[in-house]
N, C-alpha and C positions, 0 to 999 in steps of 0.2 A: 504493500500500500504506500509506504513511504517512498519507495523507488518510483512508483507510478506518479505520485505527486511531484517528485523532483523532476521527472522527465516532462511532465505537463508544464511545470514552471519554466523549465529550460527552453522548451519549444515556443514559449510565448515571449521570449526575450530577443531583442534585435541582435544582440551579440552572437547568438547561436547561428542565425542565418547568415550573418556577416562572416563568421568563421568558416562556415560551409562554402560560401561564395569564394572566399580567399583560397581555400584548398582547391576547389574546382578550377579557379582561374590559374593557379600555379601549374596544374597539370595540363591545362589547355596551352599555356605559354610554353611549357616544356615540350609538348608535342609539336607546336607550330614553329618552334625555334630549333628543331632537330636535336633536342636534348642539351641545349646550352644554358638552361636555367639552373638545373640541379647539378652544378659543378662547383667545386670549391671557390674558384675566383669570383664567380657571379654571386654566390651566396654571401661571401665576405663583403663584396662591394655593396650589396643590398643592405646588409646589416650596418655597414658604415654609414650609408646614406640615411638610415633611420635615426641616428643618434640625436642630432640637433632638432630635427622635426619632432621626434618623439618626446624629447625633454620639454620643448615648448608646449606640446599637446598635453602632457601630463599636468603641467602647471595650470594651463587654461581649463582643464577638466574641472578643477575645483571652482573656478570662477563661473563656469557654465552651470554647474550643479547648484551654485548659490543663486542662480537666476539672473546673472549678469553676463556681460561680454566686455573683455578688455582688448581694445584695438591698439593700445599704445605700447604693448610689450616690445615690438620690434624697434620702435624709436627709443625706448628706454635702454634696450641692449646696445643699440648703435651709439647713443650718446655716452653710455657708461664705458664701453670698450674704446671708443675714439678718444675720450678724455684721458683714460688710463694710459693708453699707448703714448699720447702726447706728454703726459707727466713723466713716464719712464724714460722717454727719449731726452727730455729736457734735463733730467737728473743723471743722464748717462749711465743708467743701470743696465747691466748686461746679463750676467749669469745668475744673479740673485733676484731676478725679476718675477719669477713664476708665482710664488705665493703672494708677494706684494701686489702683483697684477690682479689676481683674483679677489683679494681683500678690497683693494681700491675700487674695482669695478662693481663688486657686490655692494659696497657702501653707497656708491653713487646711485646704483639702481634702487637701493632701499629708500633713499631720500626721495627719489622721483616717484616711487610707488606709494610712499607715505602721502605725497601730495594728492595722488589719485584717491587714496583711501579716505583722506580728510574731506575732500569735496563730495565724494559719493556717500559716505556714511553720515557725516554730521549735517550736511545740507540736504540729504535725501534726494540727490539728483540721479538721473538716469545714467547708469554706468556706461552704456554705449556712447551717449552724447559727450559725457565728461572725457572718456578716454580718446574719443575722436578728436576732441579739442586739444588735449594734452599731447596726443601723437603729433599734431601739427606744431605745437609749441616746442616740444623736444627736438623735432627734426629741424625747426627753424633755428634753435640754439646751436645745434650741431653744425649747420651749414652757414649760419648767419654771423652772429657775434664772434664765435670762436673759429669758424672756418677750418675745422679739423681736416687735414689733408689725407689723401690715400697713402698708406704706408705699406710698402711691399718689400723691397730689397733691404731696407734699413730697420726692419722689425728687430727688436732686441733678441740677441742670440738665445737667451734663456727660454723665451716663448717658442722659438723655432725648435729648439731641442725637445721641449716638452711635447710639442705637436708631433714630433717624429717618433715618439714612444709607441710601441705596438705590443700586443699580446702574443701574436704568432703570425706566421706568414705561410701562404700557400702558392703553388705554381700550377698552371694549366699545362696541357700537353705541348703547347708551343713554347713553354718556358716563361710566360708572362707572370709577373709576381703581383700578389695582392696581400696587403697587411691588414690585420684587425686592429684598429686604433685602440689605444689604452683608454680613450674617452668613452668606450663602451661600458666600462666599469661604473663611472658616475651615472650613466644612463640607467643601468640596472638598479643601482642604489636609489636613485630618485624614484623609480617605479615602485620599489619596496616601501620607501618612505611615504609616498602619496597614498598607496594602498593602506598602509597602517594608519595614517592620519584619518582617512575617510571611513575606515571600518572599525577602528579600535580606540578612537579618541572622542571626547566631547566636542572638540572643535569641528571634527568631521561630521558628526551627527547634527551639529548646529547648521552647517552649510546645507545639508539635505533638508533640514526643517525650514530654513529661510527660503530656499528655492521652491519648496513645496507650497508654503503659504507664510509670507513674512509677518503678517499681522498675527496669525496664530502662534508663530514662533516667539514673537515678542510677548504675547499673553502667557506663554508657557514659561517665561522667565529667562529666555535667551537674550543676552545683550547683543542685539543686532548691530548697533553702531560699532561696538568694539570688535565684533567678529569680522565685519566688513573691512574695517580699518586694518586689522591684522592681515586679512586675506590679501588685499591689494598691496600692502607693504611687502609681504612675502613674495608676491608675483614680481614686484620690482627688484627685490634682492636676487631672486633666482634668475631673472632675465639678465641681470648684470653678469652673473656667473656663467650662464649659458652663452651669452654673447662673447665673453672672453675665451671660453672653451672653443667656440667656433673660430676665433682669431688664430688660436694655436693650431687648430686642425688645418685651416686654409693657409696659414703662414702669411697672412696679410690682414691689414685693418682697412676696411672700406666703409666709410660713413653711410653710404647708401646700400650697403650689402644685404640688409635685412628688410628693406622696404617692400611691402606687399606680402610679407610672410603671414600676416594676420588673415589674409584671404586664403591661405593654405591650411593654417593650423586650426582655426576655429571650425571651418567646415569638416575637417577630419575628426574633430571631437564630436560633432553632431552625428557624423556618419557612424561613429562608434557606439551610438545608442544613447548619448546624452540628450536630454530633452531641451528643446529651444525655450521651454517655459521654466526650466529649472527643476531641481529636486530629484533628478534621475541621471545616472551615469556611473560607469565602472572603469577601473584601470584596464581590465582585460579587453573590454570593448574598444577603448581608445587605442591600445597597442595593436589590436587587430586591424583597426582602421588605418593606422599609420603604416603597418606592414602592407596592407592592400594598396594604399596610395603609392607607396614606394615602389612596389612591384609594377604597378600600372605605368608610372611615369619613368621608370628606368629600364623597362624591358621592350620598348617599342622597336629599338634597333635590332634586338634579337629576333623579332618576328618580321623584320623587313618593312616596318611602318615608319614613315618620315616623322621626325621629332616635332614637326609643326603641328601634328595631331595630338601632342601631349596635353595641351590645355583643353582640347575638345573632350578627350576621354576622362580627364580629371574632373572637368565640369559636369559631365554626364553622371559620373559615379557620385559626386557630391549632391547633385540635384535629386537623384533617386534616394540617396540616404536621408537627406533632409525631409523629403516628402514623406517617406515612411515614418520618420520620427514624429513629424507633425500630426500625421493621421493617428498614430498610436496614442499620442498625448491627448488628442481631441477625444478619442474614444474613452480614455480613462476619466476625462473631465465630465463626460455626459452622464 
């Protein structure tokens, strides 16, 4: 009986069908690409491509669960890492820059996130509108008053060395090498932390309650203002850290490098089963959606499709996912 109930519950979740779709798609691509998907080099490349997208998605999952949308995280990350690299270069730091870089970038992101949290929580403003405004503000600061330059060949050596760290390497039949970046470890750790926060802490339960019904959550004794303030502050802090991690992986600091990522990350979170109305979402669903998006957008060449079709297929997948999420949410509300 319990097994039957569990199976019935499982088949009514978006994540279940998304996972099945992901598995089927992988086998279709494997067949269409003459067996070039399930090879070590391709698998490692796919996992590497998931790291930054997945980390941003995990952080934004908590925001969507709370009933909000944060459009400013790419601008926060860009301002944080651009300012940090500029500081390190001005101070002529080289080998000792790694931990200092992450600390500085995280603190800058925290301050910017606190601004979002203050405006959203204490003035009870719409999160999407506020973060759309601060996104423009932070981008303007990056490109306007400070005019942070693109840094490529002069990136501090410590950051380059850190970005070159890898867990293991694989080779294909032609001898081409692919490495599993050490940044995959923080990605896994973040997934574990977010899962624990959402499922085992009062803060996580508060996010679900606020996303489900903010007024009811407040009547139940949840400090909605403080919870939202802490949430958006954490988003800013982690955005700063993730942005710096991407700098080390790419071995360059580009102020415009993350612009538009909100249009990839947030739809991926919704595709993973998080409700556009809040109160629903899981780490498993989000990671499955990220994996699906990564496979779709990185395997077109394997099956002989021009990369110009990438946006088309990604948009199609996202529209279907969001439509399913909206229909399910509406049925639950009726």
